[in-house]
N, C-alpha and C positions, 0 to 999 in steps of 0.2 A: 625467498622471494614467494609471495602468495600468488599463484596464477588464477586469474579470474575469467569466467565467461559472463559477459553481461547479455541478458536476454531483453532485446528492445533498444531501439536508438531513436525514440521520438523525443518529445520535450523533456521527459524525466531522464531518460537514458543519456541524452546529449549533456544535459547539466551535470549529471553524476560524473561523466567523463571529464568535463571541464574542471571539476572540483578534486578529482583524483589523479589528474594527469602528472603531477610532480611529487606524489607521495612515495617516500622510500619504502621498500618492502612489498609494494603492490605492482602488479603488472596485469593490465587487461590484455589477455592472450586471444580472446575471441569475442566477437560481437555477433549475436545470432538474431537474425531478422527473417521475415518472409522473403521469398525471392523478389517480390515487386519492390521491397524496400532496400535491396542491397546496393543499388547504385548511390543512393543518398547516404546510406550507412558508410559506404567506402570513402565518401568525401569527408564525412565526420571523423572517420578513422584516420584518415591522412593528416588531419589537423591536430587531433587529440590523442590518438592511440596508434601510431604508425606501426607498432609491432603486432597489432591485432589482426587475426584473420577473420574476415566477414563471411558468415556461412548460415545456412538455413537450419542446421542442427548442431547441438552441443558436441564438441569433439569427444571422441571416446576416450581420449587419454590426454594427459597434460593439463588437466584442470583441477584445481584444489578447492574452488568456491564458485558456485553459480549464484548470480545476483539477478533476480527477476524484476523487470520494470516494464513489462509488455502488455499487461492486461490479463483478464481471468483465463483465457484459453491457454496461455503459456504455462499455467500450473499443471494441467493435465498433460500437455504435449511435451514439456521440457522438464519441469520440476520433479514429477514423479519418477520418470526413468533415471534421472540423475541421482536422486536419492537411493533408488534401488541399487546403483553402482557404487554407492558409498561416498558420493560427493555432497558435501555440506551445501545448504542452500539458504539464501536470505530472500524472503518473499515480500514484495510491496503490495500486491493485488490480493489484499486480505479478504475482500468480498468474494473471491472465488470460493473460499471455504464455507460460504453460507449455503451452497447447494447441498442438498441431502447427500450425506455420506462422504463428502469430499475431505473434510477435516480428518476423518478416521482414515481415509486412504492415504493421506499425506503422512500421518503419524505412523501408520503401519509400514509404509515404504521406508521411512527413515529408520525404523526398528530393524527391518530386514537388511538394510544397507549398512547398519552399525554407524550411523551418522546422525546429524541433527539439522532441523530446519528451524530458522528463526523468523518470526513475524515481526516486522518493524512496527513501531507505534505510529508512525506516519504523522498526520497532521493533529494529533491529540496528545495530551500530556497526562500525567497521574496514572498511566497504565500499571506502573509498579504498585502504586497505592491499591488500585482496584484488584489486582491479582493477589496481593497480600490480604486484603480485606475478605476476599472469598474464602480463604482458609478458615477464618474465624466465623463465617456466615454472613451472607448478604441478604437483605430483605428486598431491596428495590434498586433498579438502576435505570435511568432514563437519559437518553441522548437527544439533544436538539441541534439540528444543522440549519444555519441561516446563511444564505449566499445571495449575491445579486442575480437578477432575473437571467442574465446572459449566461451564467454558469449552469443553468438548467436546460439550456437548448440542446436538442438532440436527445432528450429524455421523455418519458410519458408525460411529464408536465406540460411540454409543448403542445400536446394534443388536447389537454384539458383546459389550457389557459393561454391567452394572448400575452406572452411574456413581455413583449415590447410595450404593451399598453398598460401594465400593471401601475397602480398609483399608490398602492399600499401593501404591507406584508401580507402574503397569502400562503397558507398551509397547502402544500401540494401532496403531502403524504403523512399519514399517521398510522402506525401499526408496529409489527414486530421488526427487530433487526434483521431477521432472515428475509422478510418480504422487502425491506428497504434495499438491502444489498442486491437482491435478485432484480428489482425493477429499476434500480438506479446504480448499476455497477461501477460507473465511472465517478460517482459522487459519494457513495456510501461506504468506502473502505473504512472510514473512521467508525461508523456504526457497527460494522463487523468486528473491528478490533476490540471496541469497548465490550461488546457482548462476549467474545471469546475470553477476554480477561475476566469477565465478571459472571453474570447469571446465565450466559448462553444465548443463542440466536432467537430462541422463541420466548423467553421470559423478559428480554430487555426491550423496553419501549423506545420508539423513535418517532420524532417529528421533524419533517423537512419543511423549510420555509423559503420562499422566494420573496426577497425584500428589495424594492427599488432604492431604499434609503441607505443601503449599505454598499460599500465597495470591497470590503474584506470578506473573507470566508470565516464565519463565527461558529465555533463548536462549544456546546455547553454539556457538561455531564453532572448529574446528580445521582448520588448513591448513599444508601443508609444500610446499617447492619449492626452486628455485634461491636464493631470497632468504633461506631458513633456515625457520623455523616460528613459528607463534603459536597461542595459545590465548585465546579471548575468552569471558567469561561475563557476562551482563547479567541483572539482576533487575528486570524492568519491572512497574510497577504497572498494573493494567488500567485502561482507561477506565471511569469510574464508570457511564456509561450503556450500556456494551457490554463485558462481561468477555472477549469473544473478541478484543478489540483493546487493544493496549498504548497507554497515554496517550502514549508517545513517538512513536507514529505520527502523531498530530495535530501534535505539535510539530515533527516532521520536515517534515510538509506546510507548516506555516505558515513555517518557516525558508526552504523552497524558494521560496515566494511572496515573502517579504520580500527575498530576495536578488535578485529581479528588478529592484527599485528602489534597493537599497542602494548608497551610494557605496564602501563597503568590504564585499566579500562573503567570507564564510568558509564 
């Protein structure tokens, strides 16, 4: 039985619990949230993971896998110490690694702990292609994220634009993947994942668009190099409980967890 600590019990974490609750070989043993979120987390645990302890810190023992679904701060507060203790980790908040030196800290902690951290592909596909193409040499990688205006609420775009009044597609950001992930941490995990698989955070170009004509989260990646070139466009439906997140992000996280115990992993 793989004993799991789930970090976060918001829209993503709750949906993960719903999808994993009947999986053989998996047991969510702990749900880790801030003290203010523990009452709500206990109610979720009662329905979906009655065996789980709700706590503010990852248990020191009895955990085989940490699954992060709580946001950027959780990487420093929970993931790094767990890796140091030798606990394998799966990380959803890829944008956290865009901060200077964080990716290196995560890798070094895994090395010292003799374990591994897996970054999920989340709402984007072809990450395997991009990572393989990097071995032969990449020349250019560009990511474009297009979402309905409501998905950009609570971000810097809201100060620069009247999102409710937009009548046409509007570019709200253009620059490097590092800057995109730092300025739009709840929206730009895909940009960070594309860059980490390919040319890196500073060489990957990103454009973010608020478009009142779309209802899906649309991700497009263009890459060229020694392998040739490819263009990928995905139209992801947002998670019902959180329009800033693609539902595919949850499915990607669940797939990564299930692969830990699957006899045949894809």
